[in-house]
C-alpha positions in Angstrom: 5.3 3.6 39.4 8.8 2.8 38.5 9.2 2.2 34.8 10.2 -1.3 35.5 6.3 -1.6 36.4 5.1 1.0 33.2 6.8 -1.3 31.2 5.1 -3.9 32.6 1.9 -2.4 32.4 1.6 -0.8 27.9 0.4 -3.5 25.3 2.4 -6.2 23.8 4.0 -4.4 20.3 1.1 -5.6 17.8 2.0 -8.3 15.0 3.9 -7.5 12.3 3.5 -8.8 9.2 4.7 -7.8 5.2 4.2 -8.9 2.0 6.3 -8.9 -1.4 6.2 -8.2 -5.0 7.8 -7.8 -8.0 6.7 -7.6 -11.3 8.5 -7.2 -14.0 7.2 -4.3 -16.7 8.1 -4.0 -20.1 8.6 0.3 -20.7 10.8 2.2 -19.6 11.6 3.8 -16.2 10.1 6.8 -16.8 7.3 5.4 -17.4 6.7 3.2 -15.8 7.2 6.1 -12.8 5.2 8.3 -14.4 2.7 6.2 -14.1 3.2 6.0 -10.1 3.3 9.5 -9.5 0.4 10.0 -10.1 -1.6 9.1 -7.3 -4.9 8.8 -8.4 -3.5 5.8 -11.2 -4.0 3.8 -8.3 -7.8 3.6 -8.8 -7.5 2.0 -12.2 -5.2 -1.0 -10.3 -7.9 -1.6 -7.1 -10.5 -4.2 -7.1 -13.5 -2.6 -7.8 -14.7 -4.6 -5.0 -12.6 -2.6 -2.2 -15.0 0.2 -3.5 -11.4 2.4 -2.9 -12.4 6.0 -4.0 -9.8 9.1 -4.1 -11.2 11.6 -1.8 -8.7 14.5 -1.4 -5.9 14.4 -3.6 -4.3 18.0 -3.6 -1.9 17.7 -6.5 -1.7 15.5 -9.4 1.7 14.6 -8.8 2.7 12.5 -6.0 5.5 14.9 -3.3 6.7 13.7 -0.5 4.6 14.9 2.9 2.0 14.8 0.4 -1.6 13.5 2.3 -4.4 11.8 0.4 -7.0 10.8 1.6 -9.6 8.0 0.2 -12.8 5.7 1.1 -12.3 2.1 1.3 -15.3 -0.8 1.6 -13.8 -2.9 4.6 -18.0 -5.0 3.8 -20.6 -4.5 2.8 -22.2 -0.9 3.6 -19.4 0.1 5.6 -16.7 2.3 4.3 -13.5 3.6 6.5 -11.4 7.0 6.3 -8.0 6.4 5.3 -5.3 8.9 4.9 -2.0 8.1 3.5 0.8 10.4 3.1 3.5 10.4 0.8 7.6 9.9 2.5 10.9 9.3 1.5 10.6 10.6 -3.1 13.7 9.1 -4.2 12.7 11.2 -8.0 12.5 8.4 -9.7 13.8 5.4 -8.0 11.5 5.2 -5.1 8.9 6.2 -2.5 6.5 5.0 0.4 3.0 5.9 1.4 2.3 5.2 5.1 -0.7 5.0 6.7 -1.7 8.3 9.3 -5.2 7.2 10.3 -7.6 4.3 8.8 -7.7 0.0 8.6 -4.6 -1.7 10.0 -2.8 -0.4 13.2 1.2 0.4 10.9 0.5 1.2 7.8 5.0 1.6 5.7 4.7 1.1 1.7 8.1 1.0 -0.3 7.3 0.9 -3.9 10.8 1.0 -5.9 11.4 0.5 -9.6 14.9 0.0 -11.3 15.5 -0.7 -14.5 16.3 -3.9 -15.6 16.4 -4.8 -20.1 13.8 -4.8 -21.3 11.5 -3.3 -19.0 11.6 -1.8 -15.2 11.6 -3.9 -12.0 9.3 -2.2 -9.7 9.4 -3.9 -5.9 6.5 -3.5 -3.4 7.4 -4.1 0.7 4.2 -3.7 2.9 4.3 -4.1 5.6 1.8 -3.8 8.0 -0.7 -4.7 11.3 -4.0 -4.6 12.1 -5.8 -3.6 15.6 -7.6 -5.1 18.1 -4.6 -8.2 19.2 -5.9 -10.8 19.5 -8.8 -10.9 17.2 -6.5 -8.5 14.8 -4.4 -11.9 14.5 -7.7 -13.6 14.2 -8.7 -11.8 11.4 -4.7 -11.6 9.1 -5.2 -15.5 9.4 -9.1 -16.0 8.5 -9.2 -12.6 5.3 -7.3 -9.5 5.8 -4.0 -11.8 4.4 -5.9 -13.3 1.7 -8.0 -9.8 0.8 -4.0 -8.0 0.5 -2.4 -10.8 -1.3 -6.1 -11.0 -3.7 -5.3 -6.9 -3.7 -1.7 -7.1 -5.2 -2.9 -10.2 -7.7 -5.2 -8.1 -9.2 -3.1 -5.3 -9.4 -0.3 -7.5 -11.6 -2.6 -8.4 -14.0 -4.3 -4.9 -13.9 -0.1 -3.7 -15.5 -0.2 -6.3 -16.8 -3.7 -5.5 -19.5 -2.4 -1.7 -19.8 1.5 -2.4 -20.6 1.9 -5.3 -21.6 4.0 -9.1 -20.2 7.2 -9.0 -20.5 9.2 -11.7 -22.7 
């Protein structure tokens, strides 16, 4: 089989989706970084119905190369592992978490923090793809997109409750 034939046999790449959320927090850049650089705080800003649990987090402060293992509930009584690696840490400004294995075929989440007048602008940019080809596309349209948006709405509300709202 030559290269051209082999390429035609490979599966099509997964459909890549993205989600962008920005939020202004009335706290300093240092306070924002301290909160988000502590992986265990993720539990506090994740909806309870997700059943999110940290199973293994070897350090209390995030660092490049850190592997964190979670369990998430995708349906009643159905728990799956989710393992991420912290990548590309720019201390005080940004970091990336990437899924190593879990519910997505691809997951790349960039967190950025920028000092603004009166607080900090926090930006989440997620690129993700689902497994299962056409079935994954149907699941995305029917459920997954709305679920992710709901998780980030909950996060926004919890951060406002914890830190307040920009005037």
